[in-house]
Every structure is written in structure tokens, then in C-alpha cells.
C-alpha positions in Angstrom: -6.9 -5.2 -97.6 -4.1 -8.0 -97.7 -4.7 -11.4 -98.0 -2.8 -11.5 -94.8 -5.1 -10.1 -93.1 -7.7 -12.7 -94.1 -5.4 -15.2 -92.8 -6.8 -18.5 -90.5 -3.4 -19.2 -89.1 -3.2 -20.4 -85.5 -7.1 -20.6 -85.6 -9.0 -24.0 -84.3 -11.4 -25.8 -86.2 -13.7 -28.1 -85.7 -15.2 -30.3 -88.8 -18.0 -33.0 -88.6 -18.4 -35.7 -91.1 -14.7 -35.1 -91.6 -13.6 -38.4 -92.6 -14.7 -38.5 -96.1 -16.1 -36.6 -99.1 -17.0 -32.9 -98.8 -16.2 -32.9 -94.9 -12.7 -34.3 -95.8 -12.2 -31.7 -98.1 -13.0 -28.9 -95.9 -11.0 -30.1 -93.4 -8.2 -30.5 -95.6 -8.3 -26.8 -96.6 -8.6 -25.8 -93.3 -5.3 -27.6 -92.2 -3.6 -26.2 -95.4 -4.5 -22.7 -94.1 -2.9 -23.5 -91.0 -5.9 -24.1 -88.8 -5.6 -26.5 -86.0 -8.4 -29.2 -87.0 -10.4 -31.3 -85.3 -12.0 -34.4 -87.9 -15.1 -35.6 -86.2 -16.9 -38.5 -87.8 -19.1 -41.3 -86.2 -16.3 -44.1 -87.6 -13.3 -43.8 -85.3 -11.3 -45.5 -88.3 -12.4 -43.7 -90.8 -11.6 -40.0 -88.5 -8.3 -41.8 -87.9 -7.6 -42.6 -91.6 -8.5 -39.3 -92.6 -6.4 -37.5 -90.0 -3.5 -39.9 -90.7 -3.7 -38.3 -94.2 -3.2 -35.0 -93.4 -0.6 -35.9 -90.5 1.5 -36.8 -93.4 1.5 -33.4 -94.6 2.6 -32.4 -91.4 -0.8 -30.5 -90.6 -2.4 -30.1 -86.8 -4.8 -32.5 -86.6 -7.1 -34.4 -84.4 -9.3 -37.5 -84.8 -12.5 -37.6 -82.6 -15.4 -40.3 -83.0 -18.7 -38.7 -81.8 -22.4 -39.1 -83.1 -23.9 -35.7 -83.4 -26.9 -36.4 -82.7 -25.8 -37.2 -78.9 -25.4 -34.6 -76.6 -23.1 -36.7 -74.3 -21.1 -37.6 -77.2 -20.9 -33.8 -78.4 -19.9 -32.4 -75.0 -17.3 -34.8 -74.7 -16.0 -34.1 -78.3 -15.9 -30.4 -77.5 -14.2 -30.8 -74.5 -11.2 -32.8 -75.9 -11.0 -30.0 -78.2 -10.7 -27.6 -75.6 -8.4 -29.9 -73.8 -5.9 -30.0 -76.4 -6.0 -26.3 -78.1 -7.9 -24.1 -75.6 -10.0 -22.8 -78.1 -12.9 -23.4 -80.7 -13.0 -20.3 -83.3 -14.9 -22.3 -86.4 -17.4 -24.9 -86.3 -18.4 -26.8 -89.8 -21.8 -28.8 -89.3 -21.3 -31.2 -92.3 -22.3 -34.5 -90.7 -24.9 -35.7 -92.6 -27.0 -39.0 -94.0 -29.4 -39.6 -96.9 -30.7 -42.3 -97.4 -32.1 -42.9 -100.8 -35.7 -44.6 -99.5 -38.9 -44.3 -101.7 -41.4 -41.9 -99.8 -43.8 -45.3 -99.0 -41.1 -46.9 -97.7 -39.8 -44.5 -95.2 -40.1 -45.8 -91.7 -40.7 -43.5 -88.7 -37.3 -44.7 -87.4 -35.5 -43.7 -90.3 -37.3 -40.2 -90.7 -36.1 -39.5 -87.0 -33.0 -40.8 -87.4 -32.1 -38.1 -90.5 -33.5 -35.7 -88.6 -31.4 -36.4 -85.4 -28.2 -36.3 -87.5 -28.7 -33.7 -90.4 -30.7 -31.4 -87.9 -30.3 -32.1 -84.2 -26.8 -32.4 -84.7 -26.2 -28.7 -86.0 -27.8 -27.7 -83.3 -26.3 -29.8 -80.6 -22.7 -28.7 -81.8 -23.3 -25.3 -82.1 -25.1 -25.1 -78.7 -22.2 -26.8 -77.0 -19.3 -24.0 -78.9 -21.3 -21.0 -78.7 -20.5 -20.5 -75.3 -16.7 -20.7 -76.0 -16.7 -18.7 -78.8 -19.0 -15.9 -76.6 -16.2 -16.0 -74.1 -13.6 -15.5 -77.0 -15.8 -12.2 -78.6 -15.5 -14.0 -82.0 -16.1 -17.4 -83.7 -17.9 -18.8 -87.1 -20.2 -21.3 -87.4 -21.1 -22.5 -90.9 -23.9 -25.1 -91.2 -23.6 -27.2 -94.5 -27.2 -27.5 -96.1 -28.4 -28.1 -99.6 -30.0 -27.1 -102.9 -32.8 -29.9 -101.6 -33.3 -27.5 -98.6 -34.4 -24.9 -100.3 -36.4 -26.4 -103.4 -37.2 -29.7 -102.2 -35.2 -32.9 -103.2 -34.7 -33.6 -106.9 -33.1 -37.0 -106.4 -33.3 -37.4 -102.1 -36.2 -37.7 -99.8 -38.5 -35.7 -98.1 -36.8 -36.4 -94.8 -33.1 -35.3 -96.1 -35.0 -31.8 -97.6 -36.8 -31.4 -94.6 -33.7 -31.7 -92.1 -31.6 -29.5 -95.1 -34.8 -26.7 -94.8 -34.4 -26.6 -91.0 -31.0 -25.6 -91.1 -31.8 -22.6 -93.3 -34.0 -22.1 -90.6 -31.5 -22.6 -87.6 -29.0 -20.8 -89.2 -30.9 -17.3 -89.3 -32.1 -18.0 -85.6 -28.5 -18.5 -84.3 -27.2 -15.7 -86.7 -29.8 -13.4 -84.5 -29.3 -15.0 -80.8 -25.7 -15.0 -81.2 -24.5 -11.6 -82.4 -22.4 -9.7 -82.3 -20.0 -11.9 -81.2 -20.5 -14.9 -83.4 -21.2 -15.1 -87.3 -23.3 -17.8 -88.6 -24.2 -18.6 -92.1 -25.0 -21.8 -94.1 -23.5 -23.2 -97.4 -26.0 -25.0 -99.7 -24.3 -27.2 -102.6 -26.7 -28.8 -105.4 -25.4 -31.8 -106.2 -22.0 -32.7 -105.9 -19.7 -36.0 -106.5 -19.7 -38.2 -103.5 -20.7 -41.4 -102.7 -24.3 -40.5 -102.6 -24.4 -38.9 -106.5 -22.5 -42.3 -107.4 -25.8 -44.2 -106.2 -27.9 -42.2 -108.6 -29.3 -43.7 -111.8 -27.8 -42.8 -115.0 -31.2 -41.5 -115.7 -31.3 -39.3 -112.5 -27.6 -37.7 -113.3 -28.4 -36.9 -116.8 -31.7 -35.5 -115.5 -29.8 -32.9 -112.8 -27.3 -31.9 -115.5 -30.1 -30.7 -117.2 -31.3 -28.5 -114.9 -27.9 -27.0 -113.9 -26.9 -24.4 -116.2 -22.9 -24.9 -115.7 -23.8 -28.5 -116.8 -21.7 -30.3 -114.0 -22.1 -31.6 -110.8 -20.1 -29.6 -107.8 -17.5 -31.2 -106.4 -15.9 -30.9 -102.7 -13.2 -28.3 -103.6 -16.2 -26.3 -104.5 -17.7 -26.5 -101.5 -14.7 -26.1 -99.5 -13.6 -22.6 -100.9 -16.9 -21.4 -99.8 -16.4 -22.4 -96.5 -13.0 -21.1 -96.4 -14.4 -18.0 -97.6 -17.2 -17.9 -94.6 -14.4 -18.8 -91.8 -12.1 -16.1 -92.7 -12.4 -12.6 -91.6 -13.4 -11.8 -95.2 -16.8 -12.6 -94.4 -17.0 -11.1 -91.0 -19.8 -8.8 -92.1 -22.0 -11.7 -93.0 -23.9 -13.4 -90.9 -27.5 -15.6 -91.4 -26.8 -15.9 -94.9 -27.0 -19.1 -97.3 -24.2 -19.3 -99.8 -25.5 -21.4 -102.8 -23.2 -23.4 -104.6 -24.9 -25.5 -106.9 -23.9 -24.2 -110.8 -27.0 -22.0 -110.9 -29.8 -24.9 -109.8 -31.5 -22.7 -107.6 -31.4 -18.8 -107.7 -32.8 -18.0 -104.9 
């Protein structure tokens, strides 16, 4: 097959948590590939700033504000995308939060908020775009999980690990329910250079690096490359799978 057959040119993507870090890198790579891309974030100014960066490159992007844990806001966000571009081909459920709170200090409110954003959010977004993709008879849903969901968190809390483990199950369930028209997969990054990893202590970072065979943290382009592969026609026969991008930290 030629590379052209895997082109994403002209497709429409929704990327949540797209204002910075991994989400912004994914959105930028999709836009660079010719995808009309909605950058969704809970912080309106941050979403607009990120979109402005990409608009300078003459990419077709749209800044949208939504709390993915709110059904009303998610539905409004998807309607705006449909009003603008008339379709949704790719959904990347990237939005997530990770408070580094010790176990005995995690409140019920914090536990519920992490699960609401990290697990309920991807469910709501997937539920909102599924009828559109089914009508199109094509679509890709790509969830961003974490090695913490595969092995338990090395440097993160149990609420984060539980939410990301839930993503793995959600992916398999949606892949079965939405087949054959929609492929649903997960990318599970290991520790990645981000605001979160920069909050780790030097001792925690050194401990992580000792456990990673490739001896470095991941970076946003590593994750974005995996997402672009799963979004492309090259991955049309892949569904219900988890693509681990972790330098060998977890080998399922």
C-alpha cells in the first residue's frame, strides 16, 4: 500500500485535554496531517491560545471549552463540531487529571472527581460521537490510558490508576459494541515528560528510569505518533487493543 492510502486529509477530529502537553501534541500532529481538529479543554483561554498557535500554521482548528465529565457540555461541544464541519471521524479521549495525593489524604470528593474526568468523561464523549460515526459507517475512537492502569501506579495515586484501568475495559467493551463500523483502541503511555512528571521528586524520577529498559521518559511526540497510526487506515483491522508506549516499562 502507498502512504497516500493512509492519508487523514480532510477528516475531522475531536481531541480533549488539548490545550497543552500530550493533548496539544496530538492535536498539532493531526492538524499537520490535514485533519480539521477541535481542541477541547476545560480552560477556555488555554484552548484558545493553543488553537491560535496552530492557526498561525494555517491549520484548520477550532477551540472549544467543555468539562468532559458534564453530559450537557459534551453534547454541546459535539454539536458545535457538527455545526462547523458536519462530521466526526476521530475522537481522542485525552483529558485527564492526576492529583499526587497520598493514599490516606485522598478525599471522597477527589476520588470522585478523578474518576469523573478520567473515566466518565471518555464514556460521555464516546457515547456522544458514536451515533455520528455509525451513520457515517466509519470512525476511530482512541482512548489515552496509562501504564499505571496496567501495573498500578509507580508514582501516582490509586484513583488515577483505577481510572486508567477502567479505560482498558471501556475500550474493549466499546470495541465490541461499535464494531464493525467504529474501531476503538487505547494508547497507554508510560511516564512521560509533562507538567505531572516535572512535579516528581528527583528520587522518584531516578527510580522510574531504573525500571524503564530504554532509560528515558517518554515525550508527547512518542504518544502522538501512536495516536496517528491508530487514527489512520493502516489500523483499520485493529480494535479493542492497547498500544503501550512506555519504553518497555510494562510488557503485557
